[in-house]
Residue, then its C-alpha position, 0 to 999 in steps of 0.5 A: m848819835r848812831i850808835c843810839l838811832a840804831r837802836r829804833q827808838k819812836i821818837v827823838i827829841i832834840a832842843n835847837f838852842i841850851n841857853v844856859l850853855v850857850t849851845i846851838n845843837p845840829v839840828e839839821g843833821v839829826y833830822v836828817m838821820t833819824r829820816t834816814i832811818g824811818e822815825v820821826s823827829l821834834v825839836d824843841g825852839a821855844 
């Protein structure tokens, strides 16, 4: 994840929960990483 964020994206989008794979993503960690480098993050919680 850190390698991808080093490329200076404008926005990082992550899904909180993937129903088909029964996966809960580490949203808080992604948010902290994106705020640390000054980028914007968007979480899909639907």
